[in-house]
CHARMM-style PDB file with segment names, atoms N, HN, CA, C and O in Angstrom:
ATOM      1  N   MET     1      93.903 136.819 179.357  1.00  0.00      PROA
ATOM      2  CA  MET     1      92.736 136.405 178.601  1.00  0.00      PROA
ATOM      3  C   MET     1      92.964 134.979 178.101  1.00  0.00      PROA
ATOM      4  O   MET     1      94.059 134.636 177.653  1.00  0.00      PROA
ATOM      5  N   SER     2      91.941 134.169 178.181  1.00  0.00      PROA
ATOM      6  HN  SER     2      91.053 134.447 178.545  1.00  0.00      PROA
ATOM      7  CA  SER     2      92.079 132.773 177.756  1.00  0.00      PROA
ATOM      8  C   SER     2      91.935 132.666 176.237  1.00  0.00      PROA
ATOM      9  O   SER     2      91.154 133.379 175.608  1.00  0.00      PROA
ATOM     10  N   GLU     3      92.704 131.765 175.688  1.00  0.00      PROA
ATOM     11  HN  GLU     3      93.339 131.185 176.199  1.00  0.00      PROA
ATOM     12  CA  GLU     3      92.697 131.555 174.248  1.00  0.00      PROA
ATOM     13  C   GLU     3      91.622 130.534 173.880  1.00  0.00      PROA
ATOM     14  O   GLU     3      91.466 129.522 174.563  1.00  0.00      PROA
ATOM     15  N   LEU     4      90.882 130.796 172.802  1.00  0.00      PROA
ATOM     16  HN  LEU     4      91.008 131.618 172.247  1.00  0.00      PROA
ATOM     17  CA  LEU     4      89.842 129.866 172.359  1.00  0.00      PROA
ATOM     18  C   LEU     4      90.486 128.632 171.743  1.00  0.00      PROA
ATOM     19  O   LEU     4      91.389 128.734 170.914  1.00  0.00      PROA
ATOM     20  N   LYS     5      90.012 127.478 172.158  1.00  0.00      PROA
ATOM     21  HN  LYS     5      89.278 127.395 172.832  1.00  0.00      PROA
ATOM     22  CA  LYS     5      90.505 126.221 171.609  1.00  0.00      PROA
ATOM     23  C   LYS     5      89.699 125.830 170.381  1.00  0.00      PROA
ATOM     24  O   LYS     5      88.478 125.982 170.347  1.00  0.00      PROA
ATOM     25  N   LYS     6      90.392 125.330 169.386  1.00  0.00      PROA
ATOM     26  HN  LYS     6      91.384 125.206 169.414  1.00  0.00      PROA
ATOM     27  CA  LYS     6      89.703 124.830 168.194  1.00  0.00      PROA
ATOM     28  C   LYS     6      89.000 123.527 168.561  1.00  0.00      PROA
ATOM     29  O   LYS     6      89.617 122.641 169.153  1.00  0.00      PROA
ATOM     30  N   PRO     7      87.707 123.395 168.217  1.00  0.00      PROA
ATOM     31  CA  PRO     7      86.991 122.164 168.583  1.00  0.00      PROA
ATOM     32  C   PRO     7      87.573 120.951 167.858  1.00  0.00      PROA
ATOM     33  O   PRO     7      87.980 121.028 166.699  1.00  0.00      PROA
ATOM     34  N   GLU     8      87.598 119.846 168.569  1.00  0.00      PROA
ATOM     35  HN  GLU     8      87.267 119.783 169.511  1.00  0.00      PROA
ATOM     36  CA  GLU     8      88.097 118.610 167.968  1.00  0.00      PROA
ATOM     37  C   GLU     8      87.052 118.034 167.023  1.00  0.00      PROA
ATOM     38  O   GLU     8      85.853 118.155 167.275  1.00  0.00      PROA
ATOM     39  N   PRO     9      87.496 117.409 165.936  1.00  0.00      PROA
ATOM     40  CA  PRO     9      86.520 116.809 165.012  1.00  0.00      PROA
ATOM     41  C   PRO     9      85.861 115.576 165.633  1.00  0.00      PROA
ATOM     42  O   PRO     9      86.444 114.903 166.483  1.00  0.00      PROA
ATOM     43  N   ASN    10      84.657 115.301 165.199  1.00  0.00      PROA
ATOM     44  HN  ASN    10      84.183 115.847 164.509  1.00  0.00      PROA
ATOM     45  CA  ASN    10      83.944 114.098 165.631  1.00  0.00      PROA
ATOM     46  C   ASN    10      84.525 112.919 164.856  1.00  0.00      PROA
ATOM     47  O   ASN    10      84.735 113.013 163.647  1.00  0.00      PROA
ATOM     48  N   ARG    11      84.779 111.828 165.536  1.00  0.00      PROA
ATOM     49  HN  ARG    11      84.608 111.752 166.518  1.00  0.00      PROA
ATOM     50  CA  ARG    11      85.394 110.665 164.901  1.00  0.00      PROA
ATOM     51  C   ARG    11      84.588 109.412 165.167  1.00  0.00      PROA
ATOM     52  O   ARG    11      83.936 109.266 166.201  1.00  0.00      PROA
ATOM     53  N   ILE    12      84.656 108.513 164.200  1.00  0.00      PROA
ATOM     54  HN  ILE    12      85.186 108.632 163.361  1.00  0.00      PROA
ATOM     55  CA  ILE    12      84.053 107.196 164.382  1.00  0.00      PROA
ATOM     56  C   ILE    12      84.950 106.169 163.687  1.00  0.00      PROA
ATOM     57  O   ILE    12      85.434 106.394 162.577  1.00  0.00      PROA
ATOM     58  N   ASN    13      85.154 105.065 164.348  1.00  0.00      PROA
ATOM     59  HN  ASN    13      84.761 104.883 165.249  1.00  0.00      PROA
ATOM     60  CA  ASN    13      85.891 103.932 163.785  1.00  0.00      PROA
ATOM     61  C   ASN    13      84.928 102.766 163.667  1.00  0.00      PROA
ATOM     62  O   ASN    13      84.124 102.520 164.566  1.00  0.00      PROA
ATOM     63  N   ALA    14      85.011 102.052 162.563  1.00  0.00      PROA
ATOM     64  HN  ALA    14      85.664 102.252 161.832  1.00  0.00      PROA
ATOM     65  CA  ALA    14      84.131 100.897 162.367  1.00  0.00      PROA
ATOM     66  C   ALA    14      84.895  99.791 161.659  1.00  0.00      PROA
ATOM     67  O   ALA    14      85.773 100.051 160.836  1.00  0.00      PROA
ATOM     68  N   ARG    15      84.556  98.575 161.985  1.00  0.00      PROA
ATOM     69  HN  ARG    15      83.843  98.363 162.654  1.00  0.00      PROA
ATOM     70  CA  ARG    15      85.126  97.414 161.300  1.00  0.00      PROA
ATOM     71  C   ARG    15      83.959  96.587 160.768  1.00  0.00      PROA
ATOM     72  O   ARG    15      83.111  96.124 161.531  1.00  0.00      PROA
ATOM     73  N   LEU    16      83.928  96.411 159.468  1.00  0.00      PROA
ATOM     74  HN  LEU    16      84.617  96.787 158.848  1.00  0.00      PROA
ATOM     75  CA  LEU    16      82.894  95.612 158.819  1.00  0.00      PROA
ATOM     76  C   LEU    16      83.518  94.295 158.383  1.00  0.00      PROA
ATOM     77  O   LEU    16      84.594  94.268 157.787  1.00  0.00      PROA
ATOM     78  N   GLN    17      82.825  93.205 158.691  1.00  0.00      PROA
ATOM     79  HN  GLN    17      81.951  93.227 159.176  1.00  0.00      PROA
ATOM     80  CA  GLN    17      83.338  91.885 158.353  1.00  0.00      PROA
ATOM     81  C   GLN    17      82.241  91.073 157.679  1.00  0.00      PROA
ATOM     82  O   GLN    17      81.138  90.944 158.210  1.00  0.00      PROA
ATOM     83  N   ALA    18      82.549  90.528 156.507  1.00  0.00      PROA
ATOM     84  HN  ALA    18      83.445  90.633 156.076  1.00  0.00      PROA
ATOM     85  CA  ALA    18      81.619  89.669 155.783  1.00  0.00      PROA
ATOM     86  C   ALA    18      82.421  88.501 155.218  1.00  0.00      PROA
ATOM     87  O   ALA    18      83.132  88.644 154.224  1.00  0.00      PROA
ATOM     88  N   GLY    19      82.298  87.358 155.859  1.00  0.00      PROA
ATOM     89  HN  GLY    19      81.720  87.242 156.667  1.00  0.00      PROA
ATOM     90  CA  GLY    19      83.069  86.201 155.421  1.00  0.00      PROA
ATOM     91  C   GLY    19      84.553  86.451 155.635  1.00  0.00      PROA
ATOM     92  O   GLY    19      84.983  86.748 156.750  1.00  0.00      PROA
ATOM     93  N   LYS    20      85.335  86.331 154.570  1.00  0.00      PROA
ATOM     94  HN  LYS    20      84.986  86.090 153.665  1.00  0.00      PROA
ATOM     95  CA  LYS    20      86.778  86.547 154.667  1.00  0.00      PROA
ATOM     96  C   LYS    20      87.162  88.012 154.450  1.00  0.00      PROA
ATOM     97  O   LYS    20      88.313  88.391 154.667  1.00  0.00      PROA
ATOM     98  N   MET    21      86.213  88.826 154.026  1.00  0.00      PROA
ATOM     99  HN  MET    21      85.278  88.518 153.850  1.00  0.00      PROA
ATOM    100  CA  MET    21      86.512  90.215 153.726  1.00  0.00      PROA
ATOM    101  C   MET    21      86.320  91.089 154.965  1.00  0.00      PROA
ATOM    102  O   MET    21      85.315  90.967 155.666  1.00  0.00      PROA
ATOM    103  N   THR    22      87.275  91.961 155.230  1.00  0.00      PROA
ATOM    104  HN  THR    22      88.091  92.061 154.661  1.00  0.00      PROA
ATOM    105  CA  THR    22      87.205  92.874 156.363  1.00  0.00      PROA
ATOM    106  C   THR    22      87.517  94.279 155.881  1.00  0.00      PROA
ATOM    107  O   THR    22      88.422  94.472 155.069  1.00  0.00      PROA
ATOM    108  N   ALA    23      86.775  95.263 156.376  1.00  0.00      PROA
ATOM    109  HN  ALA    23      86.040  95.107 157.035  1.00  0.00      PROA
ATOM    110  CA  ALA    23      87.026  96.659 156.033  1.00  0.00      PROA
ATOM    111  C   ALA    23      87.091  97.471 157.322  1.00  0.00      PROA
ATOM    112  O   ALA    23      86.168  97.434 158.136  1.00  0.00      PROA
ATOM    113  N   ASP    24      88.178  98.198 157.499  1.00  0.00      PROA
ATOM    114  HN  ASP    24      88.928  98.228 156.838  1.00  0.00      PROA
ATOM    115  CA  ASP    24      88.329  99.105 158.630  1.00  0.00      PROA
ATOM    116  C   ASP    24      88.087 100.522 158.143  1.00  0.00      PROA
ATOM    117  O   ASP    24      88.717 100.967 157.183  1.00  0.00      PROA
ATOM    118  N   LEU    25      87.182 101.232 158.797  1.00  0.00      PROA
ATOM    119  HN  LEU    25      86.671 100.871 159.577  1.00  0.00      PROA
ATOM    120  CA  LEU    25      86.826 102.586 158.390  1.00  0.00      PROA
ATOM    121  C   LEU    25      87.078 103.558 159.523  1.00  0.00      PROA
ATOM    122  O   LEU    25      86.820 103.252 160.687  1.00  0.00      PROA
ATOM    123  N   GLU    26      87.586 104.733 159.177  1.00  0.00      PROA
ATOM    124  HN  GLU    26      87.796 104.982 158.231  1.00  0.00      PROA
ATOM    125  CA  GLU    26      87.711 105.814 160.144  1.00  0.00      PROA
ATOM    126  C   GLU    26      87.208 107.079 159.462  1.00  0.00      PROA
ATOM    127  O   GLU    26      87.687 107.452 158.390  1.00  0.00      PROA
ATOM    128  N   VAL    27      86.249 107.726 160.085  1.00  0.00      PROA
ATOM    129  HN  VAL    27      85.860 107.423 160.955  1.00  0.00      PROA
ATOM    130  CA  VAL    27      85.674 108.944 159.528  1.00  0.00      PROA
ATOM    131  C   VAL    27      85.786 110.029 160.580  1.00  0.00      PROA
ATOM    132  O   VAL    27      85.478 109.807 161.751  1.00  0.00      PROA
ATOM    133  N   GLN    28      86.225 111.199 160.157  1.00  0.00      PROA
ATOM    134  HN  GLN    28      86.475 111.379 159.206  1.00  0.00      PROA
ATOM    135  CA  GLN    28      86.215 112.342 161.061  1.00  0.00      PROA
ATOM    136  C   GLN    28      85.579 113.519 160.342  1.00  0.00      PROA
ATOM    137  O   GLN    28      85.807 113.745 159.154  1.00  0.00      PROA
ATOM    138  N   MET    29      84.771 114.265 161.096  1.00  0.00      PROA
ATOM    139  HN  MET    29      84.585 114.081 162.061  1.00  0.00      PROA
ATOM    140  CA  MET    29      84.011 115.349 160.506  1.00  0.00      PROA
ATOM    141  C   MET    29      83.848 116.454 161.535  1.00  0.00      PROA
ATOM    142  O   MET    29      83.707 116.187 162.728  1.00  0.00      PROA
ATOM    143  N   SER    30      83.868 117.685 161.073  1.00  0.00      PROA
ATOM    144  HN  SER    30      83.983 117.902 160.104  1.00  0.00      PROA
ATOM    145  CA  SER    30      83.687 118.814 161.975  1.00  0.00      PROA
ATOM    146  C   SER    30      82.202 118.969 162.326  1.00  0.00      PROA
ATOM    147  O   SER    30      81.336 118.346 161.712  1.00  0.00      PROA
ATOM    148  N   SER    31      81.937 119.795 163.305  1.00  0.00      PROA
ATOM    149  HN  SER    31      82.640 120.302 163.803  1.00  0.00      PROA
ATOM    150  CA  SER    31      80.547 120.030 163.717  1.00  0.00      PROA
ATOM    151  C   SER    31      79.745 120.669 162.587  1.00  0.00      PROA
ATOM    152  O   SER    31      78.576 120.337 162.394  1.00  0.00      PROA
ATOM    153  N   SER    32      80.362 121.578 161.844  1.00  0.00      PROA
ATOM    154  HN  SER    32      81.313 121.847 162.001  1.00  0.00      PROA
ATOM    155  CA  SER    32      79.649 122.204 160.727  1.00  0.00      PROA
ATOM    156  C   SER    32      79.395 121.189 159.612  1.00  0.00      PROA
ATOM    157  O   SER    32      78.383 121.274 158.917  1.00  0.00      PROA
ATOM    158  N   GLY    33      80.307 120.230 159.437  1.00  0.00      PROA
ATOM    159  HN  GLY    33      81.129 120.160 160.001  1.00  0.00      PROA
ATOM    160  CA  GLY    33      80.084 119.170 158.449  1.00  0.00      PROA
ATOM    161  C   GLY    33      78.916 118.281 158.831  1.00  0.00      PROA
ATOM    162  O   GLY    33      78.115 117.892 157.981  1.00  0.00      PROA
ATOM    163  N   LEU    34      78.821 117.957 160.137  1.00  0.00      PROA
ATOM    164  HN  LEU    34      79.471 118.274 160.828  1.00  0.00      PROA
ATOM    165  CA  LEU    34      77.677 117.165 160.605  1.00  0.00      PROA
ATOM    166  C   LEU    34      76.368 117.916 160.398  1.00  0.00      PROA
ATOM    167  O   LEU    34      75.356 117.321 160.028  1.00  0.00      PROA
ATOM    168  N   LEU    35      76.390 119.225 160.639  1.00  0.00      PROA
ATOM    169  HN  LEU    35      77.212 119.708 160.939  1.00  0.00      PROA
ATOM    170  CA  LEU    35      75.193 120.040 160.431  1.00  0.00      PROA
ATOM    171  C   LEU    35      74.792 120.046 158.955  1.00  0.00      PROA
ATOM    172  O   LEU    35      73.607 119.967 158.632  1.00  0.00      PROA
ATOM    173  N   ALA    36      75.778 120.139 158.059  1.00  0.00      PROA
ATOM    174  HN  ALA    36      76.741 120.203 158.321  1.00  0.00      PROA
ATOM    175  CA  ALA    36      75.499 120.138 156.622  1.00  0.00      PROA
ATOM    176  C   ALA    36      74.915 118.801 156.173  1.00  0.00      PROA
ATOM    177  O   ALA    36      73.960 118.772 155.396  1.00  0.00      PROA
ATOM    178  N   VAL    37      75.480 117.703 156.654  1.00  0.00      PROA
ATOM    179  HN  VAL    37      76.255 117.727 157.285  1.00  0.00      PROA
ATOM    180  CA  VAL    37      74.968 116.372 156.296  1.00  0.00      PROA
ATOM    181  C   VAL    37      73.547 116.206 156.826  1.00  0.00      PROA
ATOM    182  O   VAL    37      72.682 115.679 156.127  1.00  0.00      PROA
ATOM    183  N   GLY    38      73.305 116.648 158.045  1.00  0.00      PROA
ATOM    184  HN  GLY    38      74.008 117.076 158.613  1.00  0.00      PROA
ATOM    185  CA  GLY    38      71.953 116.579 158.612  1.00  0.00      PROA
ATOM    186  C   GLY    38      70.952 117.371 157.799  1.00  0.00      PROA
ATOM    187  O   GLY    38      69.824 116.922 157.594  1.00  0.00      PROA
ATOM    188  N   ALA    39      71.352 118.561 157.325  1.00  0.00      PROA
ATOM    189  HN  ALA    39      72.268 118.926 157.491  1.00  0.00      PROA
ATOM    190  CA  ALA    39      70.455 119.386 156.507  1.00  0.00      PROA
ATOM    191  C   ALA    39      70.165 118.705 155.168  1.00  0.00      PROA
ATOM    192  O   ALA    39      69.028 118.734 154.696  1.00  0.00      PROA
ATOM    193  N   LEU    40      71.173 118.096 154.558  1.00  0.00      PROA
ATOM    194  HN  LEU    40      72.096 118.072 154.942  1.00  0.00      PROA
ATOM    195  CA  LEU    40      70.956 117.393 153.288  1.00  0.00      PROA
ATOM    196  C   LEU    40      70.013 116.206 153.448  1.00  0.00      PROA
ATOM    197  O   LEU    40      69.106 116.018 152.638  1.00  0.00      PROA
ATOM    198  N   VAL    41      70.224 115.413 154.482  1.00  0.00      PROA
ATOM    199  HN  VAL    41      70.961 115.566 155.140  1.00  0.00      PROA
ATOM    200  CA  VAL    41      69.364 114.250 154.714  1.00  0.00      PROA
ATOM    201  C   VAL    41      67.936 114.702 155.007  1.00  0.00      PROA
ATOM    202  O   VAL    41      66.985 114.096 154.515  1.00  0.00      PROA
ATOM    203  N   SER    42      67.777 115.756 155.801  1.00  0.00      PROA
ATOM    204  HN  SER    42      68.550 116.248 156.201  1.00  0.00      PROA
ATOM    205  CA  SER    42      66.434 116.272 156.099  1.00  0.00      PROA
ATOM    206  C   SER    42      65.742 116.747 154.832  1.00  0.00      PROA
ATOM    207  O   SER    42      64.555 116.486 154.635  1.00  0.00      PROA
ATOM    208  N   GLY    43      66.478 117.442 153.974  1.00  0.00      PROA
ATOM    209  HN  GLY    43      67.442 117.654 154.134  1.00  0.00      PROA
ATOM    210  CA  GLY    43      65.894 117.918 152.720  1.00  0.00      PROA
ATOM    211  C   GLY    43      65.445 116.780 151.828  1.00  0.00      PROA
ATOM    212  O   GLY    43      64.383 116.849 151.209  1.00  0.00      PROA
ATOM    213  N   ILE    44      66.247 115.738 151.761  1.00  0.00      PROA
ATOM    214  HN  ILE    44      67.110 115.681 152.263  1.00  0.00      PROA
ATOM    215  CA  ILE    44      65.882 114.575 150.941  1.00  0.00      PROA
ATOM    216  C   ILE    44      64.632 113.907 151.497  1.00  0.00      PROA
ATOM    217  O   ILE    44      63.703 113.601 150.750  1.00  0.00      PROA
ATOM    218  N   LEU    45      64.608 113.681 152.808  1.00  0.00      PROA
ATOM    219  HN  LEU    45      65.364 113.929 153.415  1.00  0.00      PROA
ATOM    220  CA  LEU    45      63.453 113.006 153.407  1.00  0.00      PROA
ATOM    221  C   LEU    45      62.185 113.844 153.281  1.00  0.00      PROA
ATOM    222  O   LEU    45      61.106 113.297 153.055  1.00  0.00      PROA
ATOM    223  N   LEU    46      62.300 115.157 153.423  1.00  0.00      PROA
ATOM    224  HN  LEU    46      63.177 115.601 153.607  1.00  0.00      PROA
ATOM    225  CA  LEU    46      61.118 116.017 153.310  1.00  0.00      PROA
ATOM    226  C   LEU    46      60.628 116.139 151.870  1.00  0.00      PROA
ATOM    227  O   LEU    46      59.446 116.403 151.653  1.00  0.00      PROA
ATOM    228  N   SER    47      61.500 115.954 150.885  1.00  0.00      PROA
ATOM    229  HN  SER    47      62.461 115.739 151.062  1.00  0.00      PROA
ATOM    230  CA  SER    47      61.065 116.065 149.490  1.00  0.00      PROA
ATOM    231  C   SER    47      60.449 114.777 148.971  1.00  0.00      PROA
ATOM    232  O   SER    47      59.768 114.803 147.945  1.00  0.00      PROA
ATOM    233  N   VAL    48      60.661 113.663 149.635  1.00  0.00      PROA
ATOM    234  HN  VAL    48      61.215 113.642 150.468  1.00  0.00      PROA
ATOM    235  CA  VAL    48      60.116 112.381 149.182  1.00  0.00      PROA
ATOM    236  C   VAL    48      58.599 112.344 149.341  1.00  0.00      PROA
ATOM    237  O   VAL    48      57.898 111.828 148.470  1.00  0.00      PROA
ATOM    238  N   VAL    49      58.096 112.878 150.427  1.00  0.00      PROA
ATOM    239  HN  VAL    49      58.665 113.297 151.134  1.00  0.00      PROA
ATOM    240  CA  VAL    49      56.650 112.804 150.712  1.00  0.00      PROA
ATOM    241  C   VAL    49      55.821 113.470 149.622  1.00  0.00      PROA
ATOM    242  O   VAL    49      54.895 112.832 149.121  1.00  0.00      PROA
ATOM    243  N   PRO    50      56.093 114.725 149.215  1.00  0.00      PROA
ATOM    244  CA  PRO    50      55.256 115.313 148.160  1.00  0.00      PROA
ATOM    245  C   PRO    50      55.398 114.608 146.815  1.00  0.00      PROA
ATOM    246  O   PRO    50      54.436 114.544 146.050  1.00  0.00      PROA
ATOM    247  N   ILE    51      56.569 114.084 146.519  1.00  0.00      PROA
ATOM    248  HN  ILE    51      57.351 114.136 147.140  1.00  0.00      PROA
ATOM    249  CA  ILE    51      56.748 113.374 145.244  1.00  0.00      PROA
ATOM    250  C   ILE    51      55.877 112.123 145.217  1.00  0.00      PROA
ATOM    251  O   ILE    51      55.211 111.854 144.218  1.00  0.00      PROA
ATOM    252  N   ILE    52      55.877 111.366 146.292  1.00  0.00      PROA
ATOM    253  HN  ILE    52      56.418 111.584 147.104  1.00  0.00      PROA
ATOM    254  CA  ILE    52      55.049 110.160 146.355  1.00  0.00      PROA
ATOM    255  C   ILE    52      53.574 110.523 146.381  1.00  0.00      PROA
ATOM    256  O   ILE    52      52.759 109.845 145.754  1.00  0.00      PROA
ATOM    257  N   TRP    53      53.219 111.583 147.097  1.00  0.00      PROA
ATOM    258  HN  TRP    53      53.881 112.134 147.606  1.00  0.00      PROA
ATOM    259  CA  TRP    53      51.811 111.992 147.175  1.00  0.00      PROA
ATOM    260  C   TRP    53      51.286 112.361 145.792  1.00  0.00      PROA
ATOM    261  O   TRP    53      50.183 111.958 145.423  1.00  0.00      PROA
ATOM    262  N   VAL    54      52.059 113.121 145.027  1.00  0.00      PROA
ATOM    263  HN  VAL    54      52.955 113.449 145.327  1.00  0.00      PROA
ATOM    264  CA  VAL    54      51.618 113.543 143.691  1.00  0.00      PROA
ATOM    265  C   VAL    54      51.566 112.353 142.743  1.00  0.00      PROA
ATOM    266  O   VAL    54      50.663 112.273 141.911  1.00  0.00      PROA
ATOM    267  N   SER    55      52.502 111.437 142.850  1.00  0.00      PROA
ATOM    268  HN  SER    55      53.236 111.502 143.526  1.00  0.00      PROA
ATOM    269  CA  SER    55      52.542 110.326 141.898  1.00  0.00      PROA
ATOM    270  C   SER    55      51.486 109.264 142.169  1.00  0.00      PROA
ATOM    271  O   SER    55      51.191 108.462 141.283  1.00  0.00      PROA
ATOM    272  N   THR    56      50.912 109.235 143.358  1.00  0.00      PROA
ATOM    273  HN  THR    56      51.152 109.887 144.078  1.00  0.00      PROA
ATOM    274  CA  THR    56      49.936 108.200 143.681  1.00  0.00      PROA
ATOM    275  C   THR    56      48.514 108.733 143.837  1.00  0.00      PROA
ATOM    276  O   THR    56      47.603 107.963 144.138  1.00  0.00      PROA
ATOM    277  N   ARG    57      48.306 110.036 143.638  1.00  0.00      PROA
ATOM    278  HN  ARG    57      49.046 110.662 143.393  1.00  0.00      PROA
ATOM    279  CA  ARG    57      46.956 110.576 143.836  1.00  0.00      PROA
ATOM    280  C   ARG    57      46.036 110.174 142.684  1.00  0.00      PROA
ATOM    281  O   ARG    57      46.484 109.915 141.567  1.00  0.00      PROA
ATOM    282  N   LYS    58      44.770 110.129 142.980  1.00  0.00      PROA
ATOM    283  HN  LYS    58      44.406 110.339 143.887  1.00  0.00      PROA
ATOM    284  CA  LYS    58      43.769 109.792 141.975  1.00  0.00      PROA
ATOM    285  C   LYS    58      43.249 111.083 141.353  1.00  0.00      PROA
ATOM    286  O   LYS    58      42.941 112.040 142.063  1.00  0.00      PROA
ATOM    287  N   LEU    59      43.155 111.106 140.039  1.00  0.00      PROA
ATOM    288  HN  LEU    59      43.405 110.328 139.463  1.00  0.00      PROA
ATOM    289  CA  LEU    59      42.629 112.274 139.346  1.00  0.00      PROA
ATOM    290  C   LEU    59      41.111 112.203 139.303  1.00  0.00      PROA
ATOM    291  O   LEU    59      40.542 111.111 139.319  1.00  0.00      PROA
ATOM    292  N   PRO    60      40.447 113.352 139.249  1.00  0.00      PROA
ATOM    293  CA  PRO    60      38.979 113.330 139.127  1.00  0.00      PROA
ATOM    294  C   PRO    60      38.559 112.731 137.783  1.00  0.00      PROA
ATOM    295  O   PRO    60      39.380 112.595 136.875  1.00  0.00      PROA
ATOM    296  N   ASP    61      37.275 112.374 137.660  1.00  0.00      PROA
ATOM    297  HN  ASP    61      36.608 112.485 138.397  1.00  0.00      PROA
ATOM    298  CA  ASP    61      36.785 111.711 136.442  1.00  0.00      PROA
ATOM    299  C   ASP    61      37.017 112.536 135.182  1.00  0.00      PROA
ATOM    300  O   ASP    61      37.270 111.967 134.120  1.00  0.00      PROA
ATOM    301  N   GLY    62      36.939 113.847 135.270  1.00  0.00      PROA
ATOM    302  HN  GLY    62      36.734 114.310 136.133  1.00  0.00      PROA
ATOM    303  CA  GLY    62      37.152 114.700 134.102  1.00  0.00      PROA
ATOM    304  C   GLY    62      38.616 114.908 133.786  1.00  0.00      PROA
ATOM    305  O   GLY    62      38.938 115.622 132.836  1.00  0.00      PROA
ATOM    306  N   GLY    63      39.507 114.314 134.543  1.00  0.00      PROA
ATOM    307  HN  GLY    63      39.246 113.734 135.315  1.00  0.00      PROA
ATOM    308  CA  GLY    63      40.945 114.509 134.354  1.00  0.00      PROA
ATOM    309  C   GLY    63      41.485 113.695 133.210  1.00  0.00      PROA
ATOM    310  O   GLY    63      40.734 113.105 132.433  1.00  0.00      PROA
ATOM    311  N   ARG    64      42.791 113.670 133.117  1.00  0.00      PROA
ATOM    312  HN  ARG    64      43.401 114.149 133.748  1.00  0.00      PROA
ATOM    313  CA  ARG    64      43.453 112.972 132.016  1.00  0.00      PROA
ATOM    314  C   ARG    64      43.783 111.542 132.374  1.00  0.00      PROA
ATOM    315  O   ARG    64      44.601 110.918 131.699  1.00  0.00      PROA
ATOM    316  N   GLN    65      43.183 111.010 133.397  1.00  0.00      PROA
ATOM    317  HN  GLN    65      42.518 111.517 133.945  1.00  0.00      PROA
ATOM    318  CA  GLN    65      43.494 109.651 133.836  1.00  0.00      PROA
ATOM    319  C   GLN    65      43.103 108.653 132.753  1.00  0.00      PROA
ATOM    320  O   GLN    65      41.986 108.703 132.237  1.00  0.00      PROA
ATOM    321  N   GLY    66      43.987 107.775 132.417  1.00  0.00      PROA
ATOM    322  HN  GLY    66      44.894 107.735 132.836  1.00  0.00      PROA
ATOM    323  CA  GLY    66      43.686 106.743 131.435  1.00  0.00      PROA
ATOM    324  C   GLY    66      44.027 107.120 130.011  1.00  0.00      PROA
ATOM    325  O   GLY    66      43.912 106.283 129.116  1.00  0.00      PROA
ATOM    326  N   THR    67      44.448 108.365 129.769  1.00  0.00      PROA
ATOM    327  HN  THR    67      44.542 109.045 130.496  1.00  0.00      PROA
ATOM    328  CA  THR    67      44.764 108.755 128.389  1.00  0.00      PROA
ATOM    329  C   THR    67      45.968 108.000 127.869  1.00  0.00      PROA
ATOM    330  O   THR    67      46.044 107.698 126.678  1.00  0.00      PROA
ATOM    331  N   THR    68      46.900 107.693 128.736  1.00  0.00      PROA
ATOM    332  HN  THR    68      46.839 107.939 129.703  1.00  0.00      PROA
ATOM    333  CA  THR    68      48.078 106.932 128.299  1.00  0.00      PROA
ATOM    334  C   THR    68      47.657 105.537 127.874  1.00  0.00      PROA
ATOM    335  O   THR    68      48.142 105.018 126.869  1.00  0.00      PROA
ATOM    336  N   GLU    69      46.752 104.926 128.639  1.00  0.00      PROA
ATOM    337  HN  GLU    69      46.358 105.348 129.455  1.00  0.00      PROA
ATOM    338  CA  GLU    69      46.283 103.583 128.297  1.00  0.00      PROA
ATOM    339  C   GLU    69      45.539 103.603 126.970  1.00  0.00      PROA
ATOM    340  O   GLU    69      45.708 102.700 126.151  1.00  0.00      PROA
ATOM    341  N   LYS    70      44.703 104.642 126.746  1.00  0.00      PROA
ATOM    342  HN  LYS    70      44.565 105.376 127.411  1.00  0.00      PROA
ATOM    343  CA  LYS    70      43.962 104.735 125.487  1.00  0.00      PROA
ATOM    344  C   LYS    70      44.922 104.902 124.320  1.00  0.00      PROA
ATOM    345  O   LYS    70      44.744 104.290 123.267  1.00  0.00      PROA
ATOM    346  N   ARG    71      45.941 105.734 124.511  1.00  0.00      PROA
ATOM    347  HN  ARG    71      46.085 106.232 125.367  1.00  0.00      PROA
ATOM    348  CA  ARG    71      46.915 105.957 123.458  1.00  0.00      PROA
ATOM    349  C   ARG    71      47.660 104.669 123.127  1.00  0.00      PROA
ATOM    350  O   ARG    71      47.888 104.356 121.958  1.00  0.00      PROA
ATOM    351  N   LEU    72      48.033 103.933 124.156  1.00  0.00      PROA
ATOM    352  HN  LEU    72      47.847 104.187 125.106  1.00  0.00      PROA
ATOM    353  CA  LEU    72      48.782 102.698 123.944  1.00  0.00      PROA
ATOM    354  C   LEU    72      47.932 101.653 123.237  1.00  0.00      PROA
ATOM    355  O   LEU    72      48.422 100.965 122.342  1.00  0.00      PROA
ATOM    356  N   THR    73      46.660 101.523 123.624  1.00  0.00      PROA
ATOM    357  HN  THR    73      46.262 102.082 124.351  1.00  0.00      PROA
ATOM    358  CA  THR    73      45.810 100.512 122.999  1.00  0.00      PROA
ATOM    359  C   THR    73      45.443 100.901 121.579  1.00  0.00      PROA
ATOM    360  O   THR    73      45.324 100.028 120.718  1.00  0.00      PROA
ATOM    361  N   SER    74      45.257 102.215 121.305  1.00  0.00      PROA
ATOM    362  HN  SER    74      45.353 102.923 122.004  1.00  0.00      PROA
ATOM    363  CA  SER    74      44.891 102.619 119.947  1.00  0.00      PROA
ATOM    364  C   SER    74      46.080 102.512 119.002  1.00  0.00      PROA
ATOM    365  O   SER    74      45.904 102.216 117.820  1.00  0.00      PROA
ATOM    366  N   SER    75      47.289 102.748 119.508  1.00  0.00      PROA
ATOM    367  HN  SER    75      47.432 102.988 120.468  1.00  0.00      PROA
ATOM    368  CA  SER    75      48.461 102.663 118.614  1.00  0.00      PROA
ATOM    369  C   SER    75      48.866 101.201 118.394  1.00  0.00      PROA
ATOM    370  O   SER    75      49.590 100.907 117.442  1.00  0.00      PROA
ATOM    371  N   ALA    76      48.425 100.302 119.235  1.00  0.00      PROA
ATOM    372  HN  ALA    76      47.837 100.541 120.008  1.00  0.00      PROA
ATOM    373  CA  ALA    76      48.794  98.893 119.097  1.00  0.00      PROA
ATOM    374  C   ALA    76      47.961  98.205 118.024  1.00  0.00      PROA
ATOM    375  O   ALA    76      48.297  97.098 117.603  1.00  0.00      PROA
ATOM    376  N   ARG    77      46.898  98.826 117.582  1.00  0.00      PROA
ATOM    377  HN  ARG    77      46.625  99.725 117.924  1.00  0.00      PROA
ATOM    378  CA  ARG    77      46.013  98.195 116.592  1.00  0.00      PROA
ATOM    379  C   ARG    77      46.568  98.240 115.209  1.00  0.00      PROA
ATOM    380  OT1 ARG    77      45.935  97.750 114.273  1.00  0.00      PROA
TER     381      ARG     77
END
């Protein structure tokens, strides 16, 4: 019977250079780690849309739109 091999980690090497400063980076991550990072990034990107949609929507005329401005102008007097 053949023995299962442990999968090798994914690796990336990078060299960043800015003027006289140089940084050498090496990152290694397992497949499950890549899946976890992908899930986190997807969750962040998917949660941004509803937050922006709610913060930029226009309220109907009977709504509370402008109450903050009224409060600020009345308290400034």
